[in-house]
C-alpha positions as CSV (number, residue, x, y, z in Angstrom):
1,M,-209.6,-29.4,107.1
2,Q,-210.5,-25.7,106.4
3,E,-212.3,-26.7,103.2
4,K,-214.3,-29.4,104.9
5,F,-215.5,-27.0,107.6
6,T,-216.4,-24.2,105.2
7,A,-218.2,-26.6,102.9
8,K,-220.4,-27.5,105.9
9,G,-221.1,-23.8,106.6
10,K,-219.0,-23.8,109.8
11,K,-216.6,-21.0,110.8
12,V,-212.9,-21.8,111.0
13,L,-210.6,-19.9,113.3
14,A,-206.9,-20.4,112.7
15,L,-203.9,-18.9,114.4
16,W,-200.5,-18.9,112.8
17,I,-197.6,-18.2,115.2
18,W,-194.4,-17.5,113.3
19,K,-191.2,-17.7,115.2
20,G,-193.0,-17.1,118.5
21,F,-190.2,-18.4,120.6
22,Y,-187.9,-15.6,119.4
23,R,-190.2,-12.7,120.0
24,V,-191.6,-13.2,123.6
25,P,-190.1,-10.6,125.9
26,R,-188.6,-12.2,129.1
27,E,-190.7,-10.0,131.4
28,V,-193.8,-11.4,129.6
29,I,-192.6,-14.9,130.4
30,R,-192.2,-14.0,134.1
31,W,-195.6,-12.3,134.1
32,A,-197.3,-15.4,132.6
33,I,-195.8,-17.8,135.1
34,H,-197.0,-15.5,137.9
35,K,-200.5,-15.2,136.4
36,L,-200.8,-19.0,136.5
37,G,-200.2,-19.0,140.2
38,V,-196.7,-20.4,140.3
39,E,-194.8,-19.6,143.5
40,E,-192.0,-17.0,143.3
41,W,-189.2,-19.4,144.2
42,L,-190.1,-21.6,141.1
43,V,-190.5,-18.5,138.9
44,S,-187.0,-17.3,139.9
45,A,-185.6,-20.8,139.2
46,A,-187.2,-20.9,135.8
47,M,-186.0,-17.4,134.9
48,S,-182.5,-17.9,136.2
49,M,-181.5,-19.7,133.0
50,Y,-181.9,-16.3,131.3
51,T,-179.7,-14.4,133.7
52,G,-176.4,-13.5,132.1
53,A,-177.2,-15.7,129.1
54,K,-175.4,-14.6,125.9
55,T,-176.0,-15.3,122.3
56,V,-173.2,-16.2,119.8
57,V,-173.6,-16.1,116.0
58,R,-171.8,-18.9,114.2
59,T,-170.6,-18.4,110.6
60,V,-168.2,-20.2,108.3
61,Y,-165.7,-17.5,109.3
62,G,-166.0,-18.2,113.0
63,N,-168.1,-17.1,116.0
64,S,-169.1,-13.6,116.9
65,N,-168.5,-12.2,120.4
66,G,-171.2,-13.1,122.8
67,F,-174.0,-10.5,123.3
68,E,-177.0,-10.3,125.6
69,E,-180.6,-10.5,124.3
70,N,-183.6,-9.6,126.4
71,V,-186.2,-11.1,124.1
72,G,-186.9,-14.7,123.2
73,M,-186.5,-18.2,124.6
74,H,-183.5,-20.4,124.2
75,Q,-183.3,-22.3,121.0
76,G,-183.1,-26.1,121.5
77,S,-184.1,-26.0,125.1
78,M,-186.6,-28.6,126.2
79,F,-188.1,-26.0,128.6
80,S,-188.9,-23.4,125.9
81,P,-192.0,-25.1,124.5
82,L,-193.4,-25.3,128.0
83,L,-192.7,-21.7,128.7
84,F,-194.3,-20.7,125.4
85,M,-197.4,-22.7,126.2
86,I,-197.5,-21.0,129.6
87,V,-197.4,-17.6,128.0
88,M,-200.1,-18.5,125.5
89,E,-202.4,-19.9,128.3
90,A,-201.9,-16.8,130.4
91,L,-202.7,-14.5,127.4
92,A,-205.8,-16.6,126.6
93,R,-207.1,-16.2,130.2
């Protein structure tokens, strides 16, 4: 697609987001939801899934002890893509 646009003399803007889910600070998620005008009770409900959440590393030798992370969205959560799009929309505005 890029080649077709450049052949016609048109500019192409591309954005590559690599592992974006894992790098968004949680306070940025909260800020973005607020920026889009969501009421506080719903923001708190959305962010409650991160309160006290722990990450465990699985290896062939067993699992690590759980540890807290303050950055990133949950892997495999159906809610994470929506939160990521909310953050991108708020940043775009």
